[in-house]
PQR file with spaces between the fields and no chain letter, atoms N, CA, C, O and H, PARSE charges and radii, in Angstrom:
ATOM       1  N    MET     1       0.757   -1.119   -0.006 -0.4000 1.5000
ATOM       2  CA   MET     1       0.065    0.072    0.171 -0.0000 2.0000
ATOM       3  C    MET     1       0.880    1.093    0.000  0.5500 1.7000
ATOM       4  O    MET     1       2.059    0.994    0.339 -0.5500 1.4000
ATOM       5  N    PHE     2       0.383    2.223   -0.547 -0.4000 1.5000
ATOM       6  CA   PHE     2       1.169    3.418   -0.747 -0.0000 2.0000
ATOM       7  C    PHE     2       0.388    4.839   -0.267  0.5500 1.7000
ATOM       8  O    PHE     2      -0.730    4.996   -0.758 -0.5500 1.4000
ATOM       9  H    PHE     2      -0.575    2.303   -0.822  0.4000 1.0000
ATOM      10  N    HIS     3       0.736    5.576    0.379 -0.4000 1.5000
ATOM      11  CA   HIS     3       0.120    6.796    0.547 -0.0000 2.0000
ATOM      12  C    HIS     3       0.544    7.815   -0.388  0.5500 1.7000
ATOM      13  O    HIS     3       1.758    7.872   -0.584 -0.5500 1.4000
ATOM      14  H    HIS     3       1.644    5.449    0.778  0.4000 1.0000
ATOM      15  N    VAL     4      -0.254    8.694   -1.054 -0.4000 1.5000
ATOM      16  CA   VAL     4      -0.002   10.041   -1.574 -0.0000 2.0000
ATOM      17  C    VAL     4      -0.423   10.959   -0.593  0.5500 1.7000
ATOM      18  O    VAL     4      -1.482   10.811    0.016 -0.5500 1.4000
ATOM      19  H    VAL     4      -1.240    8.647   -0.895  0.4000 1.0000
ATOM      20  N    TYR     5       0.531   12.123   -0.364 -0.4000 1.5000
ATOM      21  CA   TYR     5       0.278   12.992    0.593 -0.0000 2.0000
ATOM      22  C    TYR     5       0.466   14.268    0.158  0.5500 1.7000
ATOM      23  O    TYR     5       1.179   14.453   -0.828 -0.5500 1.4000
ATOM      24  H    TYR     5       1.391   12.244   -0.859  0.4000 1.0000
ATOM      25  N    ILE     6      -0.127   15.317    0.805 -0.4000 1.5000
ATOM      26  CA   ILE     6       0.056   16.618    0.744 -0.0000 2.0000
ATOM      27  C    ILE     6       0.433   17.547    2.014  0.5500 1.7000
ATOM      28  O    ILE     6      -0.554   17.549    2.750 -0.5500 1.4000
ATOM      29  H    ILE     6      -0.707   15.167    1.606  0.4000 1.0000
ATOM      30  N    LEU     7       1.185   18.120    2.413 -0.4000 1.5000
ATOM      31  CA   LEU     7       1.717   18.835    3.597 -0.0000 2.0000
ATOM      32  C    LEU     7       1.687   20.273    3.220  0.5500 1.7000
ATOM      33  O    LEU     7       1.962   20.745    2.117 -0.5500 1.4000
ATOM      34  H    LEU     7       1.987   18.118    1.815  0.4000 1.0000
ATOM      35  N    PHE     8       1.253   21.003    4.468 -0.4000 1.5000
ATOM      36  CA   PHE     8       1.377   22.272    4.312 -0.0000 2.0000
ATOM      37  C    PHE     8       1.903   22.872    5.341  0.5500 1.7000
ATOM      38  O    PHE     8       1.688   22.589    6.519 -0.5500 1.4000
ATOM      39  H    PHE     8       1.029   20.619    5.364  0.4000 1.0000
ATOM      40  N    SER     9       2.784   23.932    4.822 -0.4000 1.5000
ATOM      41  CA   SER     9       3.405   24.665    6.139 -0.0000 2.0000
ATOM      42  C    SER     9       3.158   26.090    5.996  0.5500 1.7000
ATOM      43  O    SER     9       3.537   26.838    5.094 -0.5500 1.4000
ATOM      44  H    SER     9       2.958   24.162    3.864  0.4000 1.0000
ATOM      45  N    ARG    10       2.238   26.430    7.361 -0.4000 1.5000
ATOM      46  CA   ARG    10       1.834   27.918    7.394 -0.0000 2.0000
ATOM      47  C    ARG    10       2.719   28.805    7.491  0.5500 1.7000
ATOM      48  O    ARG    10       2.429   29.978    7.257 -0.5500 1.4000
ATOM      49  H    ARG    10       1.930   25.823    8.093  0.4000 1.0000
ATOM      50  N    SER    11       4.168   28.378    7.909 -0.4000 1.5000
ATOM      51  CA   SER    11       5.390   29.606    8.282 -0.0000 2.0000
ATOM      52  C    SER    11       5.609   29.973    6.971  0.5500 1.7000
ATOM      53  O    SER    11       5.579   31.135    6.566 -0.5500 1.4000
ATOM      54  H    SER    11       4.404   27.425    8.099  0.4000 1.0000
ATOM      55  N    GLN    12       5.887   28.736    6.129 -0.4000 1.5000
ATOM      56  CA   GLN    12       6.466   28.798    4.766 -0.0000 2.0000
ATOM      57  C    GLN    12       5.513   29.386    3.568  0.5500 1.7000
ATOM      58  O    GLN    12       6.020   29.925    2.585 -0.5500 1.4000
ATOM      59  H    GLN    12       5.911   27.792    6.457  0.4000 1.0000
ATOM      60  N    ASP    13       4.222   29.255    3.710 -0.4000 1.5000
ATOM      61  CA   ASP    13       3.086   29.317    2.973 -0.0000 2.0000
ATOM      62  C    ASP    13       3.404   28.395    1.742  0.5500 1.7000
ATOM      63  O    ASP    13       2.986   28.749    0.639 -0.5500 1.4000
ATOM      64  H    ASP    13       3.810   28.817    4.509  0.4000 1.0000
ATOM      65  N    LYS    14       4.066   27.322    1.861 -0.4000 1.5000
ATOM      66  CA   LYS    14       4.154   26.173    0.907 -0.0000 2.0000
ATOM      67  C    LYS    14       3.315   24.854    1.237  0.5500 1.7000
ATOM      68  O    LYS    14       2.787   24.506    2.293 -0.5500 1.4000
ATOM      69  H    LYS    14       4.405   27.036    2.757  0.4000 1.0000
ATOM      70  N    TYR    15       3.359   24.329    0.177 -0.4000 1.5000
ATOM      71  CA   TYR    15       2.818   22.712    0.138 -0.0000 2.0000
ATOM      72  C    TYR    15       3.933   21.791   -0.561  0.5500 1.7000
ATOM      73  O    TYR    15       4.734   22.211   -1.396 -0.5500 1.4000
ATOM      74  H    TYR    15       3.788   24.611   -0.681  0.4000 1.0000
ATOM      75  N    TYR    16       3.866   20.558   -0.123 -0.4000 1.5000
ATOM      76  CA   TYR    16       4.826   19.532   -0.275 -0.0000 2.0000
ATOM      77  C    TYR    16       4.206   18.510   -0.641  0.5500 1.7000
ATOM      78  O    TYR    16       3.394   18.094    0.185 -0.5500 1.4000
ATOM      79  H    TYR    16       3.216   20.217    0.556  0.4000 1.0000
ATOM      80  N    VAL    17       4.327   17.729   -1.957 -0.4000 1.5000
ATOM      81  CA   VAL    17       3.826   16.616   -2.204 -0.0000 2.0000
ATOM      82  C    VAL    17       4.616   15.518   -2.167  0.5500 1.7000
ATOM      83  O    VAL    17       5.737   15.569   -2.674 -0.5500 1.4000
ATOM      84  H    VAL    17       4.987   18.068   -2.629  0.4000 1.0000
ATOM      85  N    GLY    18       4.107   14.268   -1.509 -0.4000 1.5000
ATOM      86  CA   GLY    18       5.017   13.037   -1.303 -0.0000 2.0000
ATOM      87  C    GLY    18       4.341   12.002   -1.412  0.5500 1.7000
ATOM      88  O    GLY    18       3.113   12.065   -1.450 -0.5500 1.4000
ATOM      89  H    GLY    18       3.197   14.227   -1.097  0.4000 1.0000
ATOM      90  N    TYR    19       5.035   10.796   -1.487 -0.4000 1.5000
ATOM      91  CA   TYR    19       4.429    9.236   -1.313 -0.0000 2.0000
ATOM      92  C    TYR    19       5.290    8.523   -0.292  0.5500 1.7000
ATOM      93  O    TYR    19       6.462    8.835   -0.082 -0.5500 1.4000
ATOM      94  H    TYR    19       6.033   10.745   -1.456  0.4000 1.0000
ATOM      95  N    THR    20       4.582    7.450    0.396 -0.4000 1.5000
ATOM      96  CA   THR    20       5.298    6.722    0.945 -0.0000 2.0000
ATOM      97  C    THR    20       4.773    5.223    0.957  0.5500 1.7000
ATOM      98  O    THR    20       3.761    4.979    0.300 -0.5500 1.4000
ATOM      99  H    THR    20       3.629    7.197    0.226  0.4000 1.0000
ATOM     100  N    SER    21       5.280    4.396    1.531 -0.4000 1.5000
ATOM     101  CA   SER    21       4.810    3.062    1.643 -0.0000 2.0000
ATOM     102  C    SER    21       4.906    2.595    3.260  0.5500 1.7000
ATOM     103  O    SER    21       4.687    1.440    3.625 -0.5500 1.4000
ATOM     104  H    SER    21       6.102    4.594    2.065  0.4000 1.0000
ATOM     105  N    MET    22       5.267    3.686    4.153 -0.4000 1.5000
ATOM     106  CA   MET    22       5.372    3.684    5.287 -0.0000 2.0000
ATOM     107  C    MET    22       4.069    4.212    6.200  0.5500 1.7000
ATOM     108  O    MET    22       3.224    4.874    5.598 -0.5500 1.4000
ATOM     109  H    MET    22       5.445    4.624    3.856  0.4000 1.0000
ATOM     110  N    VAL    23       3.868    3.948    7.637 -0.4000 1.5000
ATOM     111  CA   VAL    23       2.887    4.417    8.142 -0.0000 2.0000
ATOM     112  C    VAL    23       3.036    5.969    8.145  0.5500 1.7000
ATOM     113  O    VAL    23       4.012    6.517    8.657 -0.5500 1.4000
ATOM     114  H    VAL    23       4.554    3.410    8.127  0.4000 1.0000
ATOM     115  N    LEU    24       1.994    6.664    7.534 -0.4000 1.5000
ATOM     116  CA   LEU    24       1.929    7.933    7.311 -0.0000 2.0000
ATOM     117  C    LEU    24       2.234    9.066    8.479  0.5500 1.7000
ATOM     118  O    LEU    24       2.784   10.128    8.187 -0.5500 1.4000
ATOM     119  H    LEU    24       1.201    6.219    7.118  0.4000 1.0000
ATOM     120  N    GLU    25       1.828    8.744    9.816 -0.4000 1.5000
ATOM     121  CA   GLU    25       2.087    9.477   10.874 -0.0000 2.0000
ATOM     122  C    GLU    25       3.808    9.284   11.101  0.5500 1.7000
ATOM     123  O    GLU    25       4.341   10.185   11.750 -0.5500 1.4000
ATOM     124  H    GLU    25       1.381    7.881   10.053  0.4000 1.0000
ATOM     125  N    GLU    26       4.595    8.292   10.659 -0.4000 1.5000
ATOM     126  CA   GLU    26       5.839    8.421   10.758 -0.0000 2.0000
ATOM     127  C    GLU    26       6.690    8.805    9.872  0.5500 1.7000
ATOM     128  O    GLU    26       7.893    9.031    9.999 -0.5500 1.4000
ATOM     129  H    GLU    26       4.163    7.560   10.132  0.4000 1.0000
ATOM     130  N    ARG    27       5.809    8.891    8.688 -0.4000 1.5000
ATOM     131  CA   ARG    27       6.416    9.750    7.764 -0.0000 2.0000
ATOM     132  C    ARG    27       6.417   11.286    8.234  0.5500 1.7000
ATOM     133  O    ARG    27       7.449   11.955    8.172 -0.5500 1.4000
ATOM     134  H    ARG    27       4.831    8.708    8.585  0.4000 1.0000
ATOM     135  N    LEU    28       5.541   11.662    8.577 -0.4000 1.5000
ATOM     136  CA   LEU    28       5.486   13.059    9.007 -0.0000 2.0000
ATOM     137  C    LEU    28       6.386   13.116   10.074  0.5500 1.7000
ATOM     138  O    LEU    28       7.234   14.007   10.035 -0.5500 1.4000
ATOM     139  H    LEU    28       4.702   11.119    8.628  0.4000 1.0000
ATOM     140  N    ARG    29       6.371   12.326   11.039 -0.4000 1.5000
ATOM     141  CA   ARG    29       7.301   12.663   11.947 -0.0000 2.0000
ATOM     142  C    ARG    29       8.909   12.718   11.430  0.5500 1.7000
ATOM     143  O    ARG    29       9.720   13.407   12.049 -0.5500 1.4000
ATOM     144  H    ARG    29       5.682   11.602   11.071  0.4000 1.0000
ATOM     145  N    ARG    30       9.299   11.932   10.244 -0.4000 1.5000
ATOM     146  CA   ARG    30      10.536   12.247    9.597 -0.0000 2.0000
ATOM     147  C    ARG    30      10.737   13.449    8.934  0.5500 1.7000
ATOM     148  O    ARG    30      11.860   13.936    8.804 -0.5500 1.4000
ATOM     149  H    ARG    30       8.640   11.372    9.741  0.4000 1.0000
ATOM     150  N    HIS    31       9.495   14.074    8.410 -0.4000 1.5000
ATOM     151  CA   HIS    31       9.670   15.378    7.744 -0.0000 2.0000
ATOM     152  C    HIS    31       9.865   16.310    8.924  0.5500 1.7000
ATOM     153  O    HIS    31      10.531   17.319    8.691 -0.5500 1.4000
ATOM     154  H    HIS    31       8.582   13.679    8.516  0.4000 1.0000
ATOM     155  N    LEU    32       9.333   16.120   10.314 -0.4000 1.5000
ATOM     156  CA   LEU    32       9.564   17.099   11.093 -0.0000 2.0000
ATOM     157  C    LEU    32      10.932   16.952   11.875  0.5500 1.7000
ATOM     158  O    LEU    32      11.182   17.933   12.575 -0.5500 1.4000
ATOM     159  H    LEU    32       8.792   15.301   10.503  0.4000 1.0000
ATOM     160  N    SER    33      11.771   16.048   11.903 -0.4000 1.5000
ATOM     161  CA   SER    33      12.984   15.772   12.285 -0.0000 2.0000
ATOM     162  C    SER    33      13.782   16.467   11.725  0.5500 1.7000
ATOM     163  O    SER    33      13.556   17.019   10.648 -0.5500 1.4000
ATOM     164  H    SER    33      11.568   15.251   11.334  0.4000 1.0000
ATOM     165  N    THR    34      15.142   16.574   12.548 -0.4000 1.5000
ATOM     166  CA   THR    34      16.071   17.337   11.946 -0.0000 2.0000
ATOM     167  C    THR    34      16.798   16.341   10.636  0.5500 1.7000
ATOM     168  O    THR    34      17.094   15.148   10.698 -0.5500 1.4000
ATOM     169  H    THR    34      15.326   16.126   13.423  0.4000 1.0000
ATOM     170  N    HIS    35      16.932   17.149    9.647 -0.4000 1.5000
ATOM     171  CA   HIS    35      17.411   16.480    8.202 -0.0000 2.0000
ATOM     172  C    HIS    35      17.651   17.548    6.990  0.5500 1.7000
ATOM     173  O    HIS    35      16.919   18.538    6.957 -0.5500 1.4000
ATOM     174  H    HIS    35      16.691   18.118    9.597  0.4000 1.0000
ATOM     175  N    LYS    36      18.510   17.399    6.140 -0.4000 1.5000
ATOM     176  CA   LYS    36      18.443   18.068    5.029 -0.0000 2.0000
ATOM     177  C    LYS    36      17.321   17.683    3.868  0.5500 1.7000
ATOM     178  O    LYS    36      16.953   16.555    3.539 -0.5500 1.4000
ATOM     179  H    LYS    36      19.104   16.595    6.167  0.4000 1.0000
ATOM     180  N    GLY    37      16.876   19.013    3.333 -0.4000 1.5000
ATOM     181  CA   GLY    37      15.908   18.719    2.370 -0.0000 2.0000
ATOM     182  C    GLY    37      15.107   19.788    2.145  0.5500 1.7000
ATOM     183  O    GLY    37      15.521   20.803    2.705 -0.5500 1.4000
ATOM     184  H    GLY    37      17.175   19.929    3.601  0.4000 1.0000
ATOM     185  N    PHE    38      13.996   19.937    1.456 -0.4000 1.5000
ATOM     186  CA   PHE    38      13.095   20.710    1.273 -0.0000 2.0000
ATOM     187  C    PHE    38      11.992   20.870    2.622  0.5500 1.7000
ATOM     188  O    PHE    38      11.697   21.997    3.018 -0.5500 1.4000
ATOM     189  H    PHE    38      13.659   19.112    1.001  0.4000 1.0000
ATOM     190  N    THR    39      11.546   19.901    3.134 -0.4000 1.5000
ATOM     191  CA   THR    39      11.016   20.118    4.436 -0.0000 2.0000
ATOM     192  C    THR    39      11.762   20.291    5.399  0.5500 1.7000
ATOM     193  O    THR    39      11.083   20.437    6.415 -0.5500 1.4000
ATOM     194  H    THR    39      11.786   18.985    2.812  0.4000 1.0000
ATOM     195  N    ALA    40      13.110   20.365    5.643 -0.4000 1.5000
ATOM     196  CA   ALA    40      13.599   20.731    6.730 -0.0000 2.0000
ATOM     197  C    ALA    40      13.722   22.275    7.004  0.5500 1.7000
ATOM     198  O    ALA    40      14.191   22.660    8.075 -0.5500 1.4000
ATOM     199  H    ALA    40      13.662   20.247    4.817  0.4000 1.0000
ATOM     200  N    ARG    41      13.353   23.054    6.155 -0.4000 1.5000
ATOM     201  CA   ARG    41      13.004   24.514    6.566 -0.0000 2.0000
ATOM     202  C    ARG    41      11.857   24.953    7.393  0.5500 1.7000
ATOM     203  O    ARG    41      11.667   26.149    7.611 -0.5500 1.4000
ATOM     204  H    ARG    41      12.972   22.742    5.285  0.4000 1.0000
ATOM     205  N    ALA    42      11.161   24.112    7.816 -0.4000 1.5000
ATOM     206  CA   ALA    42       9.997   24.279    8.634 -0.0000 2.0000
ATOM     207  C    ALA    42       9.735   23.222    9.410  0.5500 1.7000
ATOM     208  O    ALA    42      10.117   22.106    9.056 -0.5500 1.4000
ATOM     209  H    ALA    42      11.315   23.140    7.639  0.4000 1.0000
ATOM     210  N    LYS    43       9.034   23.414   10.603 -0.4000 1.5000
ATOM     211  CA   LYS    43       8.822   22.492   11.576 -0.0000 2.0000
ATOM     212  C    LYS    43       7.395   22.566   11.969  0.5500 1.7000
ATOM     213  O    LYS    43       7.018   22.163   13.070 -0.5500 1.4000
ATOM     214  H    LYS    43       8.723   24.320   10.891  0.4000 1.0000
ATOM     215  N    ASP    44       6.474   23.152   10.952 -0.4000 1.5000
ATOM     216  CA   ASP    44       5.339   23.083   11.357 -0.0000 2.0000
ATOM     217  C    ASP    44       4.187   22.264    9.938  0.5500 1.7000
ATOM     218  O    ASP    44       3.025   22.532    9.630 -0.5500 1.4000
ATOM     219  H    ASP    44       6.780   23.480   10.058  0.4000 1.0000
ATOM     220  N    TRP    45       4.881   21.528    9.530 -0.4000 1.5000
ATOM     221  CA   TRP    45       4.175   20.564    8.428 -0.0000 2.0000
ATOM     222  C    TRP    45       2.875   19.940    8.906  0.5500 1.7000
ATOM     223  O    TRP    45       2.827   19.418   10.019 -0.5500 1.4000
ATOM     224  H    TRP    45       5.825   21.310    9.780  0.4000 1.0000
ATOM     225  N    ALA    46       1.833   19.976    8.110 -0.4000 1.5000
ATOM     226  CA   ALA    46       0.504   19.216    8.703 -0.0000 2.0000
ATOM     227  C    ALA    46       0.129   18.700    7.209  0.5500 1.7000
ATOM     228  O    ALA    46       0.109   19.179    6.075 -0.5500 1.4000
ATOM     229  H    ALA    46       1.872   20.401    7.206  0.4000 1.0000
ATOM     230  N    ILE    47      -0.204   17.256    7.936 -0.4000 1.5000
ATOM     231  CA   ILE    47      -0.882   16.754    6.602 -0.0000 2.0000
ATOM     232  C    ILE    47      -2.526   17.185    6.172  0.5500 1.7000
ATOM     233  O    ILE    47      -3.524   16.887    6.828 -0.5500 1.4000
ATOM     234  H    ILE    47      -0.188   16.867    8.857  0.4000 1.0000
ATOM     235  N    VAL    48      -2.494   17.957    4.902 -0.4000 1.5000
ATOM     236  CA   VAL    48      -3.804   18.460    4.536 -0.0000 2.0000
ATOM     237  C    VAL    48      -4.598   17.485    3.630  0.5500 1.7000
ATOM     238  O    VAL    48      -5.788   17.726    3.429 -0.5500 1.4000
ATOM     239  H    VAL    48      -1.683   18.199    4.369  0.4000 1.0000
ATOM     240  N    TYR    49      -3.998   16.371    3.057 -0.4000 1.5000
ATOM     241  CA   TYR    49      -4.624   15.636    2.094 -0.0000 2.0000
ATOM     242  C    TYR    49      -3.644   14.217    2.039  0.5500 1.7000
ATOM     243  O    TYR    49      -2.421   14.314    1.935 -0.5500 1.4000
ATOM     244  H    TYR    49      -3.031   16.175    3.220  0.4000 1.0000
ATOM     245  N    SER    50      -4.334   12.909    2.120 -0.4000 1.5000
ATOM     246  CA   SER    50      -3.719   11.803    1.899 -0.0000 2.0000
ATOM     247  C    SER    50      -4.821   10.881    0.992  0.5500 1.7000
ATOM     248  O    SER    50      -6.021   11.139    0.908 -0.5500 1.4000
ATOM     249  H    SER    50      -5.327   12.830    2.205  0.4000 1.0000
ATOM     250  N    GLU    51      -4.265    9.967    0.463 -0.4000 1.5000
ATOM     251  CA   GLU    51      -4.870    8.982   -0.366 -0.0000 2.0000
ATOM     252  C    GLU    51      -4.036    7.672   -0.482  0.5500 1.7000
ATOM     253  O    GLU    51      -2.838    7.707   -0.764 -0.5500 1.4000
ATOM     254  H    GLU    51      -3.290    9.758    0.531  0.4000 1.0000
ATOM     255  N    LEU    52      -4.746    6.463   -0.242 -0.4000 1.5000
ATOM     256  CA   LEU    52      -4.102    5.255   -0.087 -0.0000 2.0000
ATOM     257  C    LEU    52      -4.174    4.518   -1.587  0.5500 1.7000
ATOM     258  O    LEU    52      -5.223    4.611   -2.225 -0.5500 1.4000
ATOM     259  H    LEU    52      -5.719    6.434   -0.012  0.4000 1.0000
ATOM     260  N    PHE    53      -3.259    3.930   -2.027 -0.4000 1.5000
ATOM     261  CA   PHE    53      -3.401    3.054   -3.420 -0.0000 2.0000
ATOM     262  C    PHE    53      -2.723    2.044   -3.222  0.5500 1.7000
ATOM     263  O    PHE    53      -1.899    2.096   -2.309 -0.5500 1.4000
ATOM     264  H    PHE    53      -2.407    3.855   -1.509  0.4000 1.0000
ATOM     265  N    ASP    54      -2.852    0.850   -3.988 -0.4000 1.5000
ATOM     266  CA   ASP    54      -2.480   -0.488   -3.638 -0.0000 2.0000
ATOM     267  C    ASP    54      -1.053   -0.555   -4.278  0.5500 1.7000
ATOM     268  O    ASP    54      -0.128   -1.188   -3.769 -0.5500 1.4000
ATOM     269  H    ASP    54      -3.521    0.808   -4.730  0.4000 1.0000
ATOM     270  N    GLN    55      -0.958    0.178   -5.471 -0.4000 1.5000
ATOM     271  CA   GLN    55       0.271   -0.028   -6.255 -0.0000 2.0000
ATOM     272  C    GLN    55       1.009    1.493   -6.353  0.5500 1.7000
ATOM     273  O    GLN    55       0.394    2.546   -6.516 -0.5500 1.4000
ATOM     274  H    GLN    55      -1.709    0.692   -5.884  0.4000 1.0000
ATOM     275  N    LYS    56       2.289    1.371   -6.231 -0.4000 1.5000
ATOM     276  CA   LYS    56       2.820    2.907   -6.560 -0.0000 2.0000
ATOM     277  C    LYS    56       2.788    3.389   -7.620  0.5500 1.7000
ATOM     278  O    LYS    56       3.041    4.593   -7.620 -0.5500 1.4000
ATOM     279  H    LYS    56       2.789    0.515   -6.099  0.4000 1.0000
ATOM     280  N    SER    57       2.518    2.822   -8.828 -0.4000 1.5000
ATOM     281  CA   SER    57       2.298    3.430  -10.017 -0.0000 2.0000
ATOM     282  C    SER    57       0.954    4.208  -10.233  0.5500 1.7000
ATOM     283  O    SER    57       0.731    4.769  -11.306 -0.5500 1.4000
ATOM     284  H    SER    57       2.312    1.843   -8.828  0.4000 1.0000
């Protein structure tokens, strides 16, 4: 199973679109942790949309 999700950061006024095969809450936790990359710029990301698919394609 794969989640397609959209995050929103109010402080950055930006959206981020991603996908994952892991538990969605764990993926969000990783976006909010210390790392390099686009989502590292803010710590207020919130899931605003998600949809579950059987296949990655």
